[in-house]
N, C-alpha and C positions, 0 to 999 in steps of 0.2 A: 550734677555738680562735678566739675573737672578741675582738679588742682594743678598748679604749675609744676612741671617736672624739672627736677634738678639736673644740672649738667654733670656734676660730679657726685659720687656716692657720699651722702651725708654721714653715714655710719663710719666709713673708713676715715673720713676727714676728722670727725669728732674723736674716734677711738685712737687713731694712729697718726693723724695729721698727714695722711697720704691722699693726694688728689687723684682718685681713680675715676677716669671719664666714663660716664654712662651713655652719653649721646654725642652725636657729631663725629667728624672724621677721626678725632683722636681716640675714640672708643673702639675703632675697627681692629687694631692689633690686639686689644684686650679680649675681644670677643673670640678671636682665633684660639685663645687659650682658655675659653670657657668662662670668662668674666663678663657677666651681663646683669641687667637689672633683676633683682630678686622678685619672685612671684609674691612674696609676703609684703613687699613695699617697693614700688618701682624707683624710689629715690635712694634705695640701698642696693648693694650688689651681692653676688654670690660669695665674694670674699668674706663678707660679714657672717655668712653661715658657716665658714670654715675657720674663723679667727680663734676659736677656742683651742684647737690643737696647735695651729701653726703660729699664732701670735701670743695667746695667753698661756700656752703650754698646759692646758687643762680642758677637760670635757664639759665642765659646767662652772658657772660663777654665781655668786650671790649678788643680787641687784635690788635696789629699791625701785619698784615698778607699780604701775596700775594695770589691773586686769579687767577687761570688759567682756561679758558674755551677752549675746543677743540671740533671741529665739523667735522664729516666725510662728505665731499662734494661729491656730485654725487651719493650718496647711493640710493636715490629714483629712479633716472634714470636707474642706473644699475640693480636695482631689477626688472625692466620691460624687461630687455634684456638678462641678464645672467641666467644660471641655478641656481635654489634655493640653491644648495650646495655651489656654488661659492660665492653667495651673503652672505650666512651665514658665510662662511669662512673669507670673508673680514671684516665683522662686528666683528667676534671673534678676528681677528688680530688687529683691531683697539682698542678694549677693552684691549687686552693682552698687547699691546705695551704701551698704556697709563698707565696702572697699573704698569708695570715694571719700566717705567721711573719715574713716580711720587713717587713710593715707594723707588726707588734707591736714590732719592734726598730728602727723609724724608718728603714727603707731604702726605696728606690724599686724597684718591680718594673719595670725599664726595658724589657725585651724578653721576648716569648714567641716561641720559634723552634721550631715543630713540637712535639716532646716535650721541650723544654728551656727554661729561663728564665735571664735575666741580671738581677742585682740590683746596685744601687749604694748604698753606705752612706757617710754623711758629707756628702751634698749633695742637696737644699738644707737638710735638717735636720742640724745639726752635733752631733757627739758626740766627745769626746776618746777614748772607748773604742769607736770605730767597728769596729775589727777584732774586738773581743770581741762586739759586737752581731751581726756577721755570723756568727761561730762559733755563737753562741746560736741564731740563726735557723736555721742549718744543722742543728743538733741537733734543734730542734723540728720541722723538716720531716721528718727521718728518722723521728722517733718518731711523729708524728701520721699521716704517710702510711702507715707500717707498720700502724697500727691500722685505718685506713680500707681499705687494700688487703686485709687479712686478712678483713675483713667482706664486702667486695664479692666476693672470689674464693672464698668459702666453698663447698665442694662441688666445686671444680674441681681436678683432679689436677695437682700439680707447679707450680701458679701461684706459690706462695710462693718456690720455688727459682728462678723466672724473673724476676719483676718486682722492681724495687728502684730506688733512686736513687743516682747517683754525683755527688758535689759537690766542686768545687775553689774555693779562695779565695786571693787574693793582695791585698796592700795596698801603696800607694805613690802617687806622683804620676800623675794621669791628666789628659787634656784632655777637658773636659765642655762640651757645648754643641750648637749646631745645625750639622749637617754635610750637605752637599749643596746644590744650587741648585734644580733642578727639583723634587726631592722632599726636603724638609727632614726630617732625622732627629735627634731630641734624644737623645743618648747619650754614652757615654764611650769614648775610644780610647786606645791606648798600650800599652806593654810589659806593664803590670800586667794589663790586660784580656786580652791574648794569653796570659799565663802562667796566669791563673785558668782560662781556657778549656781550655788544654792539661792542667792538673792535673785538671780535671773529666773529661777524655777518658780518663785512665788510672785513675781511681778505680773501684773495684769496687762492686758493688751493696751499698748500705748503708754505704759508706765516705765519709769526709770527708777530703780531702787539702788541707793548708795549706802555704804557703811559709815560708821562714825569717823573712821579714818579719812574717807573721801570728803565728808562734810567738813571736817576740821581744816582741810586744805583748800576747800572751795566755799568757805562760809559766806562770801559775798554773793555767790550764785545760788546757794541752797539755804540761806539763813531762815527763810520763811517756810521752808518745806516741812510738812507734817511728819512726825515720827511714829513708828509703830513697832512693837515687840513681836518677833516672829519665832516660832519653833521650827527650826530648819533640820531637815533630814541629815543625820550623821554628826550633828553638832549638839553637845550636851546641854549647853545653856541657851536660853532665849537670846536672840540677837536683835539689837535695835537697828532698824533700817529707815532711811529717809527717802520720801518720794521727791524726786528732783525733776 
């Protein structure tokens, strides 16, 4: 799945009403000064990554956002049984499909952590329906990766029963900005991030688990989804999660 690429930076336009060209002849002078599409979302630019100090006069801001974590299940086991080329192709497919779905729904692919990814929705590109965007991205990831994985693993016994993606999503207030002094990391932190990560950790292959907050914002899409109480690591009380 390939999304349409924006001519100007969506983040700078929404945040500052400044049309920063990302593509075409008008973008060439900007690239000379290091302004180019961001690796976290090609429809935003590197100015978005610097706006905290230069525009907001702060290293971090509080924003209402949705956080998505996706993890490639069975990758370690497969790496011991499949040829190296197939294993690499599966990981490439996972990253590719995650990126395509996240960017198509105006999210940031904020981190890649081994065989997992973290995405942020609603900053710097704002959407009232950011939780719905994250859920749509999650479903696209599951669908598209399933097709790619089946093609890659054709002829390998039991691969379909081993490989898959578990996804967790939560929504609420997060702190987003630059963290660290010697090594600056642009990311989101807070309870919402932790809960999304924990939800992902208990999701089964092919499953999307969302919190009550996400369900409340996407009830039309998850109204019939079954709910279950989970004891999550590092969280004192059981948490109700919905399979979406």
